[in-house]
C-alpha positions, -999 to +999 in steps of 0.1 A: +000+000+000+028+025+009+059+010-007+088+006+018+081+036+040+101+035+073+081+037+105+092+042+141+068+030+168+070+048+201+050+028+227+059+011+259+032-016+254+045-047+237+009-056+228+004-023+211+037-024+193+031-060+181-004-051+169+007-020+150+037-038+136+014-065+121-010-039+106+017-017+093+037-045+077+005-058+061+001-023+046+036-024+031+054-003+057+088-013+072+090-009+110+126+002+116+125+004+153+106+007+186+111+033+213+098+026+248+103+060+263+104+096+251+142+099+253+146+068+231+120+082+207+140+114+202+173+096+198+159+070+173+140+096+152+172+117+149+193+087+139+169+068+118+149+096+100+117+076+096+089+088+072+063+080+098+063+080+136+034+067+158+038+080+193+018+071+224+007+103+242+013+086+275+048+076+268+071+081+298+106+094+299+125+124+311+108+145+285+070+149+284+055+132+253+040+164+240+073+183+244+091+154+227+066+155+199+073+192+194+111+186+194+107+157+169+085+178+146+111+206+145+140+181+141+123+160+114+100+184+095+092+160+067+082+131+090+045+125+095+036+120+132+005+102+144-004+102+181-018+071+197-036+065+230-067+053+247-101+071+244-096+082+280-066+102+267-086+121+241-076+155+256-039+146+253-044+134+217-060+167+208-030+185+224-007+163+203-023+177+172-012+212+184+023+198+191+028+185+156+009+153+152-011+151+119-038+128+133-043+102+160-052+065+165-071+052+195-067+019+213-076-008+207-061-006+172-083-021+145-069-029+110-097-010+092-094+022+113-056+022+111-057+017+073-082+045+070-061+069+091-030+060+071-048+065+038-062+099+049-028+112+061-004+096+036-024+095+005 
């Protein structure tokens, strides 16, 4: 669906990472790494320069996830960022849009909704 676009998944949950990896791979993406905290997300994004980053709005680290998202957006202006989180985190996901995320995905992740969000945001 999207060629060989490189994706960085930033989520501490193994279940979420595995689920998203399966869906993204099925869509033709190449997951190039996982970050389990905001510090790792910033480092990996700087080093790996992915085309797409999916970042959990509740990701822990020394940097707040929204601050990290702003840094990443400035550091990698051509990268597309999608926020992820639970419905109970809808306020944070809306804040993520102001911080540089183009859109968001809510848990639990369903193939059809992930595909639709990708199609809307990546063409």
